[in-house]
Backbone as a chain_set.jsonl record, in Angstrom:
{"seq": "MEKIWQPNQPMNERECEAMAAILEAKHGLHAAQVADFFATMHTGYGDERRSTAWADVAERVRTRERDRLQQD", "coords": {"N": [[21.68, 19.211, 5.222], [18.686, 17.61, 6.009], [17.784, 14.183, 5.598], [14.985, 13.162, 3.75], [13.785, 10.73, 3.069], [13.855, 7.866, 4.951], [15.158, 4.828, 5.239], [14.825, 2.844, 7.239], [12.608, 3.403, 8.668], [9.305, 2.604, 9.669], [6.35, 2.488, 7.607], [4.054, 5.152, 7.819], [0.615, 5.964, 8.768], [-0.41, 8.015, 7.135], [1.205, 7.89, 4.847], [0.56, 5.329, 3.943], [-2.162, 5.643, 3.366], [-1.965, 7.556, 1.32], [-0.549, 6.096, -0.647], [-2.434, 4.106, -1.177], [-4.532, 5.639, -2.258], [-3.297, 6.643, -4.577], [-2.761, 4.264, -5.997], [-5.399, 3.404, -6.427], [-6.304, 5.457, -8.079], [-4.68, 5.12, -10.319], [-4.954, 2.384, -11.033], [-7.533, 1.539, -10.583], [-10.078, -0.833, -10.128], [-8.243, -2.829, -9.84], [-6.358, -2.179, -7.974], [-5.813, -3.262, -5.361], [-4.859, -5.79, -6.046], [-2.557, -5.114, -7.448], [-1.008, -3.995, -5.385], [-0.789, -6.297, -3.801], [0.754, -7.863, -5.542], [3.206, -6.443, -5.499], [3.828, -6.799, -2.797], [4.238, -9.573, -2.689], [6.352, -9.789, -4.503], [8.421, -8.402, -3.146], [8.668, -10.047, -0.942], [9.797, -12.269, -2.134], [12.279, -11.194, -2.72], [13.319, -11.039, -0.238], [12.825, -8.838, 1.326], [11.364, -7.947, 3.892], [10.273, -5.706, 5.209], [9.389, -3.929, 3.171], [7.626, -5.654, 1.891], [5.683, -6.023, 3.88], [4.765, -3.388, 4.075], [3.565, -3.016, 1.532], [1.596, -4.985, 1.699], [0.04, -3.894, 3.73], [-0.88, -1.637, 2.376], [-2.45, -2.857, 0.385], [-4.465, -3.945, 1.993], [-5.528, -1.583, 2.997], [-6.579, -0.467, 0.651], [-8.607, -2.322, 0.123], [-10.2, -1.92, 2.383], [-10.999, 0.742, 1.996], [-12.513, 0.379, -0.31], [-14.582, -1.306, 0.627], [-15.761, 0.487, 2.445], [-16.71, 2.466, 0.693], [-18.614, 0.996, -0.735], [-20.451, 0.4, 1.26], [-21.523, 2.862, 1.794], [-23.27, 3.354, -0.249]], "CA": [[20.29, 19.006, 4.895], [18.149, 16.377, 6.578], [17.212, 13.24, 4.645], [13.529, 13.016, 3.832], [13.5, 9.303, 3.062], [14.651, 7.127, 5.923], [14.801, 3.458, 4.876], [14.522, 1.956, 8.361], [11.389, 3.851, 9.317], [8.092, 1.943, 9.177], [5.431, 3.373, 6.896], [3.024, 5.676, 8.715], [-0.758, 5.906, 8.263], [-0.583, 8.993, 6.053], [1.863, 7.347, 3.662], [-0.232, 4.186, 3.501], [-3.378, 6.204, 2.769], [-1.581, 8.19, 0.057], [-0.227, 5.052, -1.612], [-3.7, 3.471, -1.554], [-5.254, 6.564, -3.133], [-2.616, 6.692, -5.87], [-3.018, 2.995, -6.691], [-6.793, 3.415, -6.882], [-6.409, 6.397, -9.201], [-3.965, 4.591, -11.485], [-5.289, 1.011, -11.391], [-8.957, 1.291, -10.383], [-10.494, -2.047, -9.415], [-7.104, -3.745, -9.694], [-5.381, -1.569, -7.064], [-5.416, -4.193, -4.292], [-4.054, -6.853, -6.653], [-1.241, -4.533, -7.745], [-0.289, -3.925, -4.104], [-0.453, -7.684, -3.436], [1.869, -8.269, -6.397], [4.443, -5.861, -4.97], [4.114, -7.454, -1.516], [4.799, -10.891, -3.004], [7.647, -9.584, -5.137], [9.405, -8.044, -2.132], [8.896, -11.244, -0.133], [10.748, -13.069, -2.9], [13.592, -10.561, -2.612], [13.751, -11.072, 1.152], [12.65, -7.507, 1.919], [10.149, -8.085, 4.704], [9.712, -4.395, 5.531], [8.619, -3.449, 2.013], [6.525, -6.583, 1.691], [4.657, -5.677, 4.864], [4.2, -2.084, 3.701], [2.649, -3.209, 0.409], [0.435, -5.739, 2.199], [-0.787, -2.91, 4.44], [-1.533, -0.809, 1.354], [-3.508, -3.685, -0.214], [-5.561, -4.008, 2.963], [-6.138, -0.243, 3.039], [-7.393, -0.339, -0.566], [-9.813, -3.137, 0.321], [-11.021, -1.243, 3.393], [-11.597, 1.913, 1.343], [-13.522, -0.116, -1.227], [-15.731, -1.73, 1.446], [-16.398, 1.691, 2.968], [-17.452, 3.101, -0.393], [-19.774, 0.172, -1.057], [-21.413, 0.5, 2.362], [-22.151, 4.181, 1.743], [-24.334, 3.356, -1.269]], "C": [[19.836, 17.646, 5.41], [17.562, 15.494, 5.49], [15.703, 13.181, 4.846], [13.173, 11.538, 3.932], [14.428, 8.603, 4.038], [14.277, 5.658, 5.81], [14.427, 2.552, 6.041], [13.264, 2.356, 9.125], [10.199, 3.051, 8.792], [7.183, 2.967, 8.49], [4.35, 3.863, 7.868], [1.665, 5.658, 8.017], [-0.975, 6.829, 7.067], [0.038, 8.49, 4.755], [1.064, 6.184, 3.077], [-1.496, 4.671, 2.789], [-3.072, 6.832, 1.408], [-1.278, 7.145, -1.017], [-1.495, 4.347, -2.098], [-4.469, 4.348, -2.529], [-4.617, 6.624, -4.523], [-2.851, 5.407, -6.658], [-4.438, 2.939, -7.222], [-6.959, 4.324, -8.098], [-5.787, 5.814, -10.471], [-4.516, 3.25, -11.977], [-6.744, 0.629, -11.116], [-9.232, 0.041, -9.567], [-9.351, -3.022, -9.155], [-6.073, -3.262, -8.666], [-4.902, -2.536, -5.981], [-4.529, -5.304, -4.849], [-2.66, -6.352, -7.01], [-0.4, -4.465, -6.467], [0.108, -5.324, -3.627], [0.725, -8.201, -4.258], [3.188, -7.738, -5.837], [4.822, -6.485, -3.626], [4.776, -8.812, -1.751], [6.193, -10.768, -3.609], [8.728, -9.283, -4.091], [9.658, -9.191, -1.158], [9.942, -12.125, -0.819], [12.164, -12.516, -2.852], [14.127, -10.573, -1.18], [13.62, -9.745, 1.876], [11.321, -7.47, 2.675], [9.482, -6.742, 4.989], [8.866, -3.863, 4.377], [7.438, -4.353, 1.719], [5.368, -6.26, 2.627], [3.99, -4.348, 4.522], [3.206, -2.247, 2.558], [1.423, -4.016, 0.821], [-0.513, -4.811, 2.964], [-1.536, -2.014, 3.456], [-2.676, -1.592, 0.704], [-4.713, -3.763, 0.721], [-6.279, -2.664, 3.057], [-7.032, -0.017, 1.826], [-8.697, -1.108, -0.399], [-10.759, -2.496, 1.344], [-11.726, -0.036, 2.784], [-12.718, 1.484, 0.397], [-14.778, -0.562, -0.471], [-16.484, -0.522, 1.986], [-17.232, 2.396, 1.908], [-18.719, 2.319, -0.73], [-20.849, 0.259, 0.023], [-22.141, 1.834, 2.371], [-23.332, 4.181, 0.772], [-25.543, 2.596, -0.853]], "O": [[20.542, 16.649, 5.255], [16.919, 15.988, 4.564], [15.214, 13.154, 5.976], [12.364, 11.14, 4.77], [15.648, 8.738, 3.953], [13.191, 5.269, 6.24], [13.747, 1.55, 5.82], [12.902, 1.719, 10.114], [10.092, 2.84, 7.584], [7.253, 4.163, 8.77], [3.801, 3.079, 8.642], [1.576, 5.371, 6.823], [-1.645, 6.461, 6.103], [-0.546, 8.648, 3.683], [0.913, 6.074, 1.86], [-1.851, 4.157, 1.728], [-3.833, 6.659, 0.456], [-1.702, 7.291, -2.163], [-1.62, 4.028, -3.28], [-5.001, 3.852, -3.521], [-5.325, 6.651, -5.53], [-3.113, 5.458, -7.86], [-4.665, 2.481, -8.341], [-7.678, 3.985, -9.037], [-6.315, 5.999, -11.568], [-4.549, 2.995, -13.181], [-7.141, -0.503, -11.394], [-8.702, -0.135, -8.47], [-9.483, -3.936, -8.341], [-5.022, -3.884, -8.512], [-3.703, -2.616, -5.714], [-3.563, -5.714, -4.205], [-1.686, -7.093, -6.885], [0.775, -4.833, -6.469], [1.208, -5.516, -3.111], [1.593, -8.898, -3.732], [4.164, -8.479, -5.714], [6.005, -6.68, -3.345], [5.756, -9.155, -1.09], [7.098, -11.536, -3.279], [9.822, -9.845, -4.147], [10.753, -9.296, -0.603], [10.848, -12.654, -0.176], [13.135, -13.268, -2.934], [15.262, -10.163, -0.937], [14.234, -9.545, 2.924], [10.3, -7.019, 2.154], [8.255, -6.653, 5.009], [7.747, -3.397, 4.59], [6.367, -3.877, 1.34], [4.211, -6.23, 2.209], [2.776, -4.208, 4.666], [2.116, -1.677, 2.606], [0.322, -3.754, 0.337], [-1.732, -4.937, 2.852], [-2.697, -1.675, 3.683], [-3.758, -1.042, 0.496], [-5.855, -3.655, 0.275], [-7.502, -2.62, 3.183], [-8.116, 0.555, 1.948], [-9.767, -0.606, -0.741], [-11.978, -2.532, 1.177], [-12.912, 0.183, 3.029], [-13.751, 2.148, 0.312], [-15.897, -0.24, -0.87], [-17.715, -0.51, 1.986], [-18.332, 2.869, 2.191], [-19.77, 2.909, -0.981], [-22.039, 0.197, -0.285], [-23.25, 1.933, 2.894], [-24.289, 4.932, 0.96], [-26.511, 2.514, -1.608]]}, "num_chains": 1, "name": "protein.A"}
């Protein structure tokens, strides 16, 4: 059976979008700050790949928020 999770693979756009949507659903206005927290936490652990992934998610949340505000 093939592994689904591959730890050395960078996060793709679909995964980033899904993580952003889940954070927004769970944490509302605080979603970007939650993602920033995880990015900082993983930096402290020396895990640059995960830190970068969470930073990308935080940026995606902020982009989605700006897009929603511009629609109104």
